[in-house]
BARO-527994 format. One record per residue (C-alpha): z negated, x, y; chain. Coordinates in nm, 4 decimals. Layout:
N
> up | east | north | c
> Z | X | Y | A $
...
end
This chain:
254
> up | east | north | c
> 12.4033 | -1.2520 | 8.8220 | A $
> 12.6280 | -1.4436 | 8.5877 | A $
> 13.0025 | -1.3942 | 8.6316 | A $
> 13.1576 | -1.6753 | 8.8304 | A $
> 13.5049 | -1.7394 | 8.9619 | A $
> 13.3361 | -1.9019 | 9.2621 | A $
> 13.1178 | -1.6062 | 9.3608 | A $
> 13.1027 | -1.5572 | 9.7370 | A $
> 13.0703 | -1.1785 | 9.7082 | A $
> 13.2349 | -0.9667 | 9.4394 | A $
> 13.1731 | -0.5949 | 9.3945 | A $
> 13.4055 | -0.4475 | 9.1332 | A $
> 13.3665 | -0.0940 | 8.9902 | A $
> 13.2687 | 0.0534 | 9.3255 | A $
> 13.1947 | 0.4242 | 9.3633 | A $
> 13.1347 | 0.6454 | 9.6655 | A $
> 13.1121 | 1.0235 | 9.6769 | A $
> 13.0238 | 1.2592 | 9.9604 | A $
> 13.1727 | 1.5914 | 9.8537 | A $
> 13.0108 | 1.6770 | 9.5201 | A $
> 12.7411 | 1.4099 | 9.5626 | A $
> 12.8103 | 1.0805 | 9.3863 | A $
> 12.6025 | 0.8340 | 9.5911 | A $
> 12.7215 | 0.5173 | 9.4129 | A $
> 12.8802 | 0.5174 | 9.0669 | A $
> 13.0869 | 0.2358 | 8.9134 | A $
> 12.8790 | -0.0529 | 9.0474 | A $
> 12.9757 | -0.4154 | 8.9771 | A $
> 12.7980 | -0.7427 | 9.0539 | A $
> 12.8555 | -1.0863 | 9.2067 | A $
> 12.6577 | -1.2966 | 9.4532 | A $
> 12.6687 | -1.6728 | 9.4906 | A $
> 12.6850 | -1.8322 | 9.8348 | A $
> 12.3412 | -1.9110 | 9.9766 | A $
> 12.1531 | -1.6703 | 9.7489 | A $
> 11.9104 | -1.3935 | 9.8411 | A $
> 12.0202 | -1.0875 | 9.6430 | A $
> 11.7798 | -0.7925 | 9.6477 | A $
> 11.8167 | -0.4234 | 9.5669 | A $
> 11.5167 | -0.2261 | 9.4426 | A $
> 11.4844 | 0.1148 | 9.2830 | A $
> 11.4087 | 0.4794 | 9.3298 | A $
> 11.4616 | 0.6684 | 9.6562 | A $
> 11.8119 | 0.8117 | 9.6799 | A $
> 11.9454 | 0.5649 | 9.4236 | A $
> 12.2375 | 0.4631 | 9.6459 | A $
> 12.1067 | 0.1349 | 9.7871 | A $
> 12.1758 | 0.2201 | 10.1518 | A $
> 12.5226 | 0.3576 | 10.0774 | A $
> 12.6119 | 0.0450 | 9.8813 | A $
> 12.4964 | -0.1834 | 10.1635 | A $
> 12.6840 | 0.0250 | 10.4200 | A $
> 13.0032 | -0.0166 | 10.2172 | A $
> 12.9503 | -0.3919 | 10.2063 | A $
> 12.8932 | -0.3893 | 10.5827 | A $
> 13.2304 | -0.2084 | 10.6367 | A $
> 13.0525 | 0.1032 | 10.7698 | A $
> 13.1714 | 0.3278 | 10.4839 | A $
> 13.4789 | 0.2859 | 10.2636 | A $
> 13.4423 | 0.3016 | 9.8843 | A $
> 13.5953 | 0.6046 | 9.7134 | A $
> 13.7157 | 0.3627 | 9.4456 | A $
> 13.6718 | -0.0004 | 9.3489 | A $
> 13.6824 | -0.3171 | 9.5555 | A $
> 13.4412 | -0.5306 | 9.7580 | A $
> 13.5370 | -0.8883 | 9.8463 | A $
> 13.3327 | -1.1118 | 10.0797 | A $
> 13.4522 | -1.4722 | 10.0877 | A $
> 13.7820 | -1.3445 | 9.9475 | A $
> 13.8226 | -1.0813 | 10.2198 | A $
> 13.8587 | -0.7131 | 10.1300 | A $
> 13.6085 | -0.5029 | 10.3249 | A $
> 13.8606 | -0.2194 | 10.3618 | A $
> 14.2005 | -0.3791 | 10.4206 | A $
> 14.0558 | -0.6806 | 10.6082 | A $
> 13.7698 | -0.5017 | 10.7791 | A $
> 13.8053 | -0.6702 | 11.1185 | A $
> 13.7913 | -1.0172 | 10.9641 | A $
> 13.4946 | -0.9268 | 10.7447 | A $
> 13.2998 | -0.8038 | 11.0493 | A $
> 13.3201 | -1.1504 | 11.2065 | A $
> 13.1339 | -1.3135 | 10.9159 | A $
> 12.8618 | -1.0544 | 10.8470 | A $
> 12.5493 | -0.9355 | 11.0228 | A $
> 12.4186 | -0.5881 | 10.9387 | A $
> 12.0750 | -0.4463 | 11.0159 | A $
> 12.0319 | -0.0805 | 10.9140 | A $
> 11.6967 | 0.0887 | 10.8601 | A $
> 11.6930 | 0.2015 | 11.2216 | A $
> 11.8379 | -0.0818 | 11.4233 | A $
> 11.9771 | 0.0122 | 11.7664 | A $
> 11.7566 | -0.1821 | 12.0062 | A $
> 11.7589 | -0.0658 | 12.3670 | A $
> 11.4015 | 0.0480 | 12.4239 | A $
> 11.4248 | 0.0341 | 12.8050 | A $
> 11.5543 | -0.3256 | 12.8049 | A $
> 11.3323 | -0.6299 | 12.7706 | A $
> 11.3381 | -0.8654 | 12.4730 | A $
> 11.5446 | -1.1067 | 12.6833 | A $
> 11.7878 | -0.8383 | 12.7972 | A $
> 11.8395 | -0.7116 | 12.4416 | A $
> 11.9337 | -1.0494 | 12.3004 | A $
> 12.1513 | -1.1240 | 12.6052 | A $
> 12.3337 | -0.7953 | 12.5455 | A $
> 12.4156 | -0.8886 | 12.1871 | A $
> 12.5302 | -1.2353 | 12.2883 | A $
> 12.7612 | -1.0700 | 12.5424 | A $
> 12.9075 | -0.8545 | 12.2642 | A $
> 12.9717 | -1.1588 | 12.0455 | A $
> 13.1120 | -1.3643 | 12.3318 | A $
> 12.8426 | -1.6323 | 12.3256 | A $
> 12.8091 | -1.8115 | 12.6594 | A $
> 12.6487 | -2.1301 | 12.7951 | A $
> 12.5638 | -2.3884 | 12.6762 | A $
> 12.5567 | -2.2313 | 12.3271 | A $
> 12.3916 | -1.9175 | 12.4666 | A $
> 12.0705 | -2.0921 | 12.5723 | A $
> 12.0456 | -2.2831 | 12.2442 | A $
> 12.0810 | -1.9718 | 12.0282 | A $
> 11.8455 | -1.7683 | 12.2462 | A $
> 11.5714 | -2.0283 | 12.2088 | A $
> 11.6407 | -2.0760 | 11.8391 | A $
> 11.6304 | -1.7147 | 11.7270 | A $
> 11.3585 | -1.5920 | 11.9611 | A $
> 11.1651 | -1.9032 | 11.8620 | A $
> 11.2033 | -1.8296 | 11.4899 | A $
> 11.0862 | -1.4775 | 11.5596 | A $
> 10.7839 | -1.5876 | 11.7682 | A $
> 10.9154 | -1.3730 | 12.0533 | A $
> 10.9526 | -1.6348 | 12.3264 | A $
> 10.6128 | -1.5424 | 12.4809 | A $
> 10.7309 | -1.1793 | 12.5058 | A $
> 11.0771 | -1.2165 | 12.6618 | A $
> 10.9848 | -0.9951 | 12.9595 | A $
> 10.8302 | -0.7158 | 12.7520 | A $
> 11.0254 | -0.3924 | 12.7055 | A $
> 11.1499 | -0.3469 | 12.3498 | A $
> 10.9939 | -0.0014 | 12.3495 | A $
> 10.6506 | -0.1584 | 12.4031 | A $
> 10.6744 | -0.3936 | 12.1049 | A $
> 10.4888 | -0.3347 | 11.7789 | A $
> 10.6892 | -0.2216 | 11.4771 | A $
> 10.6955 | -0.5721 | 11.3303 | A $
> 10.8032 | -0.7304 | 11.6582 | A $
> 11.0837 | -0.4752 | 11.6966 | A $
> 11.2149 | -0.5646 | 11.3523 | A $
> 11.2033 | -0.9363 | 11.4291 | A $
> 11.3863 | -0.8760 | 11.7580 | A $
> 11.6453 | -0.6716 | 11.5697 | A $
> 11.6923 | -0.9576 | 11.3248 | A $
> 11.7254 | -1.2097 | 11.6097 | A $
> 11.9956 | -0.9920 | 11.7682 | A $
> 12.1867 | -0.9760 | 11.4378 | A $
> 12.1586 | -1.3516 | 11.3872 | A $
> 12.2830 | -1.4681 | 11.7279 | A $
> 12.6456 | -1.4855 | 11.6137 | A $
> 12.5324 | -1.6831 | 11.3064 | A $
> 12.6962 | -1.4761 | 11.0316 | A $
> 12.7730 | -1.6154 | 10.6882 | A $
> 12.6342 | -1.3012 | 10.5235 | A $
> 12.3262 | -1.1077 | 10.6351 | A $
> 12.2938 | -0.7454 | 10.5135 | A $
> 11.9512 | -0.5851 | 10.5585 | A $
> 11.8550 | -0.2294 | 10.4625 | A $
> 11.4769 | -0.2075 | 10.4064 | A $
> 11.4080 | -0.4111 | 10.7215 | A $
> 11.0310 | -0.4349 | 10.6660 | A $
> 10.9634 | -0.0715 | 10.5742 | A $
> 10.6388 | 0.0336 | 10.7452 | A $
> 10.5765 | -0.3127 | 10.8901 | A $
> 10.2317 | -0.4746 | 10.8608 | A $
> 10.1823 | -0.7491 | 10.5970 | A $
> 10.1603 | -1.0368 | 10.8478 | A $
> 10.4842 | -0.9346 | 11.0202 | A $
> 10.6519 | -0.8882 | 10.6807 | A $
> 10.5612 | -1.2452 | 10.5871 | A $
> 10.6898 | -1.3755 | 10.9211 | A $
> 11.0135 | -1.1832 | 10.8667 | A $
> 11.0586 | -1.3425 | 10.5244 | A $
> 10.9842 | -1.6854 | 10.6679 | A $
> 11.2857 | -1.6355 | 10.8952 | A $
> 11.4996 | -1.5314 | 10.5972 | A $
> 11.3890 | -1.8405 | 10.4043 | A $
> 11.4973 | -2.0570 | 10.6972 | A $
> 11.8366 | -1.8828 | 10.7066 | A $
> 11.8779 | -1.9338 | 10.3310 | A $
> 11.8040 | -2.3052 | 10.3680 | A $
> 12.0890 | -2.3144 | 10.6182 | A $
> 12.3269 | -2.1726 | 10.3564 | A $
> 12.3317 | -1.8071 | 10.4619 | A $
> 12.3895 | -1.5447 | 10.1917 | A $
> 12.1439 | -1.2553 | 10.2221 | A $
> 12.1649 | -0.9042 | 10.0765 | A $
> 11.8496 | -0.6974 | 10.1193 | A $
> 11.7096 | -0.3701 | 9.9930 | A $
> 11.3329 | -0.3387 | 9.9880 | A $
> 11.0636 | -0.0913 | 9.8933 | A $
> 10.8153 | -0.3760 | 9.8371 | A $
> 10.8267 | -0.5457 | 9.4990 | A $
> 10.6369 | -0.8502 | 9.6243 | A $
> 10.9454 | -0.9025 | 9.8419 | A $
> 11.1610 | -0.8568 | 9.5345 | A $
> 10.9874 | -1.1607 | 9.3876 | A $
> 11.1178 | -1.3674 | 9.6803 | A $
> 11.4813 | -1.2922 | 9.5898 | A $
> 11.6955 | -1.5190 | 9.3742 | A $
> 11.8447 | -1.2166 | 9.1980 | A $
> 11.7581 | -0.8476 | 9.1847 | A $
> 11.9567 | -0.5352 | 9.1073 | A $
> 11.7604 | -0.2311 | 8.9897 | A $
> 11.9312 | 0.0877 | 9.1113 | A $
> 11.8673 | 0.4395 | 8.9853 | A $
> 12.0740 | 0.7579 | 8.9918 | A $
> 12.3599 | 0.5874 | 9.1817 | A $
> 12.3984 | 0.3084 | 8.9273 | A $
> 12.2828 | -0.0488 | 8.8773 | A $
> 12.0699 | -0.0617 | 8.5636 | A $
> 12.0059 | -0.4353 | 8.5490 | A $
> 12.0924 | -0.7480 | 8.7458 | A $
> 11.8882 | -1.0627 | 8.6820 | A $
> 11.6311 | -1.2967 | 8.8309 | A $
> 11.2889 | -1.1418 | 8.9037 | A $
> 11.1413 | -1.3571 | 8.6252 | A $
> 11.3976 | -1.2284 | 8.3735 | A $
> 11.3397 | -0.8645 | 8.4714 | A $
> 10.9606 | -0.8838 | 8.4317 | A $
> 10.9621 | -1.1260 | 8.1361 | A $
> 10.8035 | -0.8767 | 7.8930 | A $
> 10.5805 | -0.6970 | 8.1434 | A $
> 10.2690 | -0.7757 | 8.3497 | A $
> 10.4640 | -0.7562 | 8.6756 | A $
> 10.7887 | -0.6482 | 8.8387 | A $
> 10.6602 | -0.2978 | 8.9139 | A $
> 10.5820 | -0.2274 | 8.5484 | A $
> 10.9223 | -0.3596 | 8.4436 | A $
> 11.1105 | -0.1471 | 8.6962 | A $
> 10.9178 | 0.1724 | 8.6155 | A $
> 10.9738 | 0.1178 | 8.2436 | A $
> 11.3488 | 0.0675 | 8.2917 | A $
> 11.3872 | 0.3775 | 8.5103 | A $
> 11.1840 | 0.5941 | 8.2717 | A $
> 11.3883 | 0.4633 | 7.9805 | A $
> 11.7116 | 0.5736 | 8.1474 | A $
> 11.5711 | 0.9137 | 8.2410 | A $
> 11.4523 | 0.9728 | 7.8846 | A $
> 11.7988 | 0.8836 | 7.7535 | A $
> 11.9559 | 1.1355 | 7.9920 | A $
> 11.7134 | 1.4083 | 7.8814 | A $
> 11.7829 | 1.3288 | 7.5166 | A $
> 12.1588 | 1.3415 | 7.5732 | A $
> 12.1320 | 1.6753 | 7.7571 | A $
> 11.9586 | 1.8330 | 7.4561 | A $
> 12.2435 | 1.7151 | 7.2321 | A $
> 12.5030 | 1.9032 | 7.4377 | A $
end
């Protein structure tokens, strides 16, 4: 992502440690309003911790995160009103129906008639869940649960949507339906941050950050990252191996 004074999200030299473990190290990047910004990389690279910091769930050990000019630490309560966050395991109530789950989240966000009915139909409609409103969430397929989780996050219509590997383990058809919803949200001007284990999903992002060993190695468009390689997977593997080889070489010099 090119530096811009008008960036909607700014992450500046952010680090986070848990005891001796440095989960995120000196990360900086910017995101334009209305963009889909993806995070890919090795397991344990720090993607989830970074997204949790942006979602105000964890404070940075150092550095600053600004969303629409608001500091996620000092202005946490205001930031929470403009973001929607969906962790890897979203907290649906398994013994409530689809209808009862989305009603519960609208209660939390203070959404009442006539807006309530409109948003219910919109987001359950996007998610193809209207025929299943009376089904218990616990009886839904994995893909349907994820789409219901997304609908619940979207009901308060956040400016920024933060998703941590939302399609992990979901079948290909449901993954495509999920991304169709995200494309619709992007067309409406929503800014989306998403980590994914699927590089075909990485291709759908406007910008990608490759993370490895708690750091961001590269930030660019998918086309720029894979420009000298057959595909995005080859490019990412090459970049990660390159960094690891540099670390091994440096360790021998000590």
